[in-house]
C-alpha positions in Angstrom: -17.9 3.1 -9.5 -17.4 -0.3 -11.3 -16.0 -3.3 -9.4 -14.7 -6.3 -11.4 -13.4 -9.6 -9.9 -11.1 -12.0 -11.9 -10.5 -15.4 -10.2 -7.3 -17.3 -10.9 -8.9 -19.1 -13.9 -9.2 -15.7 -15.6 -5.5 -14.9 -15.0 -2.4 -16.0 -16.9 0.2 -18.5 -15.8 3.9 -18.9 -16.5 7.1 -20.8 -15.4 10.9 -20.4 -15.6 13.9 -22.5 -14.9 12.3 -25.8 -15.7 9.3 -25.0 -13.4 11.5 -24.0 -10.4 9.7 -20.6 -10.7 6.0 -20.6 -11.2 3.8 -17.6 -11.8 0.2 -16.5 -11.5 -0.3 -13.4 -13.8 -3.2 -11.0 -13.0 -1.9 -9.1 -16.1 0.0 -11.2 -18.6 1.8 -10.8 -21.9 -0.1 -11.6 -25.1 -0.9 -15.3 -25.4 -0.7 -15.9 -21.6 -4.5 -16.1 -21.3 -5.0 -13.3 -18.7 -8.3 -11.6 -19.3 -6.9 -8.2 -18.1 -4.4 -7.0 -20.7 -3.4 -3.7 -19.0 -4.7 -1.0 -16.8 -3.6 2.4 -18.0 0.2 2.4 -17.6 0.1 -0.8 -15.5 1.4 -3.1 -18.3 2.2 -6.5 -16.6 1.9 -8.1 -13.2 3.3 -11.5 -12.2 3.0 -13.2 -8.8 6.0 -15.5 -8.6 6.9 -18.5 -6.4 10.0 -20.6 -5.9 9.9 -23.5 -3.5 13.7 -23.7 -3.2 15.5 -21.5 -5.8 15.0 -20.5 -9.4 17.2 -18.6 -11.8 16.3 -16.4 -14.9 19.4 -15.8 -17.1 20.5 -12.5 -18.5 17.9 -10.9 -20.9 17.4 -7.3 -22.2 14.8 -4.7 -21.3 14.1 -1.2 -22.7 12.0 1.8 -21.7 9.7 0.1 -19.2 9.9 0.8 -15.4 10.0 -2.6 -13.7 9.7 -3.4 -10.0 10.3 -6.6 -8.1 8.6 -6.6 -4.7 9.5 -9.5 -2.3 6.9 -11.0 0.1 9.0 -13.9 1.3 12.5 -15.2 0.7 15.1 -13.2 -1.3 15.5 -11.7 -4.8 19.0 -11.5 -6.2 19.6 -9.0 -9.1 22.6 -8.5 -11.5 22.8 -6.3 -14.5 24.9 -4.9 -17.3 25.4 -1.7 -15.3 27.6 -3.8 -12.9 24.9 -4.0 -10.2 24.8 -6.9 -7.7 22.0 -6.7 -5.2 20.0 -8.9 -2.9 16.8 -7.8 -1.1 14.7 -9.6 1.5 11.1 -9.7 2.6 9.3 -6.4 2.1 12.1 -5.1 -0.1 11.8 -3.6 -3.6 14.0 -3.5 -6.7 13.4 -0.8 -9.3 14.7 -0.8 -12.8 14.1 2.2 -15.0 15.3 0.4 -18.2 15.6 3.5 -20.3 17.8 3.2 -23.4 18.4 -0.5 -22.6 19.9 -2.8 -19.9 20.3 -6.6 -19.5 19.7 -8.2 -16.2 19.5 -11.6 -14.5 17.6 -12.6 -11.4 17.5 -15.4 -8.9 14.6 -16.1 -6.5 15.9 -17.7 -3.3 13.7 -19.7 -0.9 12.6 -21.6 0.9 9.2 -20.6 -0.2 10.2 -17.4 -2.1 7.2 -15.3 -3.1 7.2 -12.0 -4.8 5.9 -9.8 -7.7 7.4 -8.4 -10.9 5.3 -5.5 -12.1 5.9 -3.4 -15.2 4.8 0.2 -15.7 4.8 1.9 -19.1 5.9 5.6 -19.3 5.9 7.5 -22.5 8.2 5.1 -24.4 9.4 7.6 -27.0 10.9 9.7 -24.2 11.9 6.8 -21.9 14.3 5.3 -24.4 16.3 8.6 -24.3 17.1 8.2 -20.6 20.0 6.2 -19.2 19.0 3.0 -17.4 19.1 2.9 -13.6 18.7 0.4 -10.7 17.8 1.0 -7.1 17.1 -1.4 -4.3 15.3 -0.7 -1.0 14.7 -2.9 2.1 11.4 -3.0 4.0 12.5 -0.4 6.6 12.7 2.3 3.9 8.9 2.4 3.5 6.4 4.2 5.6 4.0 2.1 7.6 0.6 3.3 8.9 -1.2 1.5 11.6 -5.0 2.1 12.1 -7.8 0.3 13.9 -7.8 -3.2 12.4 -5.3 -2.6 9.6 -1.7 -1.7 8.6 -0.8 0.0 5.3 2.6 0.1 3.9 3.2 2.7 1.1 5.4 1.1 -1.5 5.0 3.8 -4.2 3.6 7.2 -3.3 3.7 9.7 -0.5 6.6 9.2 1.9 8.1 6.2 -0.1 11.6 6.5 -1.6 10.5 5.2 -5.0 10.2 7.7 -7.9 8.7 6.5 -11.2 8.0 8.5 -14.3 4.7 6.6 -14.9 2.0 7.7 -12.6 1.3 5.0 -10.0 0.8 4.5 -6.3 1.2 1.1 -4.6 0.3 -0.2 -1.1 0.7 -3.4 0.8 -2.3 -3.6 3.2 -3.1 -6.1 5.9 -6.6 -6.2 7.6 -7.3 -8.2 10.7 -10.2 -10.7 10.7 -13.4 -8.6 11.0 -11.5 -5.4 10.4 -11.9 -2.7 7.8 -9.7 -0.4 5.7 -10.9 2.7 3.8 -9.4 4.2 0.7 -10.3 7.1 -1.7 -9.9 6.4 -5.4 -9.0 9.5 -7.3 -11.3 10.6 -10.1 -10.3 9.1 -13.4 -8.2 6.3 -11.7 -8.5 2.6 -11.3 -7.5 0.8 -8.2 -6.2 -2.7 -8.8 -6.1 -5.3 -6.0 -4.7 -8.8 -5.6 -5.7 -10.8 -2.6 -2.6 -12.7 -1.5 -4.0 -13.8 1.8 -7.6 -14.3 2.8 -10.8 -13.0 1.4 -13.3 -10.2 2.0 -15.6 -7.6 0.4 -15.4 -4.2 -1.3 -18.1 -1.7 -0.9 -18.6 2.0 -1.7 -20.4 4.9 -0.2 -22.4 5.2 -3.4 -25.8 3.7 -2.7 -25.9 2.3 -6.2 -22.7 0.2 -5.6 -23.4 -3.2 -4.1 -21.0 -5.0 -1.8 -18.7 -7.3 -3.9 -17.1 -10.4 -2.4 -13.7 -11.8 -3.3 -11.5 -14.8 -2.3 -7.9 -15.6 -1.9 -5.9 -15.2 -5.2 -8.7 -13.0 -6.9 -7.6 -10.0 -8.9 -9.9 -6.9 -8.8 -10.4 -3.6 -10.6 -12.3 -0.7 -9.0 -12.8 2.0 -11.6 -13.8 5.5 -10.4 -15.0 8.4 -12.6 -15.0 10.7 -9.6 -13.3 10.7 -6.2 -14.8 7.6 -4.6 -14.5 6.3 -1.1 -14.4 2.5 -0.8 -14.3 0.2 2.2 -12.4 -3.1 2.3 -13.5 -5.7 4.9 -11.9 -8.9 6.0 -14.8 -11.3 6.3 -13.0 -14.6 7.0 -11.6 -16.0 10.2 -8.1 -15.1 9.1 -6.5 -11.8 8.3 -6.6 -10.4 4.8 -3.6 -9.1 2.8 -4.0 -7.3 -0.5 -1.5 -5.5 -2.8 -3.1 -2.3 -4.2 -1.9 -0.4 -7.2 -3.7 2.8 -8.3 -3.1 4.2 -11.8 -4.9 6.6 -14.2 -7.4 4.7 -16.2 -6.4 6.7 -19.3 -2.9 8.2 -19.8 -2.2 11.6 -21.5 0.4 9.9 -23.8 0.1 7.0 -26.3 0.5 3.5 -25.1 1.8 0.6 -27.2 -1.0 -1.7 -28.5 -1.4 -4.9 -26.5 -3.6 -7.8 -27.5 
């Protein structure tokens, strides 16, 4: 297993609405200076903040599957399908943009925090499908509580979200001094963003050293075979990470991204 850590200086940045919305981008668009350009079908990942309120006007999308996951505050969505939707903390918006749709979004504080994440299905087929929108509140997602941790499944077994691109996603909180264990499937990469606290990753493979990370770091854990990993919260405060697991290589062509 290979573990790589990318601090904020190796991630991209962005802003909208005159700086009312600011973004840290673990995976950015070309020219946004993020070292990680994509991970399999995981095409783009922005961590957005709005102190009060920020607005992004109507703009088009096609083919990609785009999710907005709210950590704090609210996300308001409107689109050319006639949708008007607002979700709160822990909620998720899913756009399968298909043959094309335009949408606008408003991030509503105080202290709004959330993510916009893009997945790339097989685009040649995706553009033949009609666009769709679905919104889910926090209560729609399964929550598992273990010794020292909680795991919310955002995409995957038990969750209501259905994507065409292969992906699973979790929101994990680990109490101070606690541990969380996860199995990375063979041929997959686990991506992780530390949105609260810091800790360490380690594997059961004796050749894999413990790897430390801090708040705001972005991590990639790449497994060639089924691999058990352990996440530990080493600070005095609890740890919260967003995990997304995708195939390292897809069985369909992806668009070039530089």
